[in-house]
N, C-alpha and C positions, 0 to 999 in steps of 0.2 A: 857239728857237722864235720864230715871227713872229706878232705881235699887231697887229690893227687897233684903234685907239682912236678912237671917234667921240664927241667932247665939245667943246661950243662955249665953255665957260668956260676962258680961257687959263690961269689960275692952277691950276685943277683938272687940266687936261690936262698941264700942265708937271709938276705934283706926281706924277701917275701915271706919266708917261713916265720921269721921272728915277728913280723907285723901281724900275720894271720893268727899265730898262736896267742899273741897278746889280746886278740879279739875273740879268743876262746874257740878257734877252729882247730881241729886235729889235722896235721899236715904230714903227708908222706912224700918223700922226695926221690926222684929218679934222675940220674945225671946223663943218660943217653937214651936214644929212641927205642932200642931193643928192650932194655929193662923196663922202660916206661910202658911200652905196649904190653909186656908180660903182666905187669901189675894191673893195668887198666882192664885187661881181659879176664883176670882171675880174682879180682877183688871188687867190692862194691864201694862206690864213691858218690858223694853228693855233688861234686864238681871236679872237673879236670882242668888244670891250667897247663897249657902245652906250648912250648917254644917251637918255632918253625924250623930253625936251623939247629940240628942236633947231631952228635956223633952216631955212627953206625946206621941210623935210620932217620929219615926226615920226619918232622912233626906232621906234615901232610900225609905221609904214609901211615903213621900211627893213627891219625884221625880217621882215615879210611877204614883201618882195621877195627877201630872202636865202633864206628857207625855200622859196620857189617854185623856187629853183635848187639849193640845197644843204641837205639835211636833216641833215648830219652835223657841220658846223663848230659848235663850242660858242659860244653867245652869252650873255654876262653883261650884264644890263641895269643901268644906274645911274640913279637918280632920287631926287628929293626927295618923290615921291609914294609913300607907304609903306603905304597901306591894303590890306586883303585884296583888295578889288575891283581896285585898281591892279595888284597882283601877278598876279591871275587874268588880267587883260588881257594882261600880258606872257607868262605861261606859256602861255596859250591861243594866242598868236601864234607860239609855238615857242621861247621863251627857255628856257635851261637853268638859269639862276639869276638872282637879283634882289638887288641891294645898295642899301640906302637911304642917301642922303646925310644928314648927314656920316658918314664912316666912317674908321676907322684904316687906314693902308696895310697893316698886318699882316693885317687881316681880308680886304682885297682880294687880297693875295698868296696867302692860304690858299685862297680861291675859285678863283683862277687856276690854282694847282697842282692842285687837285682836278679841275677841268674838263679840263685838258690831260692829266692822268694817266688819267682815265676814257676819253678818246678813244684814247690810246696803248695801253691795255690791252684794248680791245675784241677779243674772240675772233674769229679769222678763220675763216669758214666754218662757225661753230656755228649749227645750226638747232635751236630748241627747239620741242617738240611736245606738245600735249595734245588728245586727241580729234582733231577736224578743224581745230584751230587751230595754225598754224605761224608762228614768228617767226625770221627770219634776221638774226642779229646783225651780220653783215658787210655784207649788202646793205641793211640797215635796212628790210626789207619784212615785212609781216604779211598772211597770208591765212587765211580760214576757209572750209572746204568749197570750196577752190579760188578763192574770190572775194577779190580784193585789198582790203585795208582801209587807208585812209589815216589815219595818226596824226600828231599833232604830236610834236616831240622829247620833250616832257615826258610825253605819253601813252605813247610808245614805251618810255621809261625805266621807267615804272611797270609796264607790261605785262611787260617783261623781268624785273623784280624778282619779280612774281607767278609767272612761268613757271619761274624758277630755284628757286622755293620752292613749287611746286605741291603741293597737299595739306596745306600747313602754314599755320596761321592767323597772319597778320601784324597786329600792333597798329598803330594810327595812328602812335605814336612810332617804331616800327621802320621803317615806310614813310618817314616824314619823314627819319630818320637816313640811310637808304640811297638815297633818290631825290632829296633836296633838300639843297643845302649851306646853304640858308637856315634860320633858326631860327623856329619857329612858336609863337605864344602858345597856351596850353592851350585857349583858347576859339575858336581859328581853325578854320574848316570847309574849308580849302583841300584837304585830303586827301579828304574826302568828296565835294567837288565834282568832283575829278579822277577818282575812282573811278566816279562817275556818268557823266562824259564817256566813260570807257572802256567802261562797260556799254552805253551807247547805240550804240557802234560794234561791240563784240565780241559782244554777246548779243541785242540788240533784235530783229534779224530772223532769229534762229535758234531752233529749238524747244528745244534743250538749252542751259540756262544754265550758264555756267562760273564767273562771279564771284559769290560768295555772302557775305552779311553774317553774321557770328557776333556776336549781340547781346552788348554789353558787352566784347567782346574785339577785334574788328577785322574783317578780310576774309580770304577764302581763295579760291584758284583751284583748282577740282576738278570732275571730271565726276561728276554724281550720276544714278543710274538713275531 
């Protein structure tokens, strides 16, 4: 598998590259945001590891450019900025996972394997449906009542989890376990924030609401009369 690493700290990039190559990954390195974006938009990668704070162009700007062209390539963000707000900025821009520095290589490797496995196991041609809501797992598209709905990669993953478990209440812990590789503090509201993002896109302009809160338990996707 081919990985693009965009990291400006030479010691960090060398550490990551050496470890991944020992695990038989092919790694290409960019040391600034501008060159990293150019590589990401002109080459094909199985995974992009992207630092947030970069020379010339920020990692978040690079991420937005990547998502403007490719909604499917997994992106793992690296940063010393580890607050919930910082993570939300990354996830909202289309990041698939977020790893806070400093980290053990074993943790990075686990994230890399999970993200590349998820991409490789995506069902081909599977269309999930509830009422007038349709999600195509292969084309990465969502429509409701025939209207296309644009989701970030994180929102798409969350909606796919709901649709594969339609009618079943999902706890916040279960959602975090199945939709994020990241670990969340018990006080974190990241799950609630993303469910609200999803509601605004899936339910806001339609008379029948599909995403429901079950007080004290979690969330459920179902059609209610």
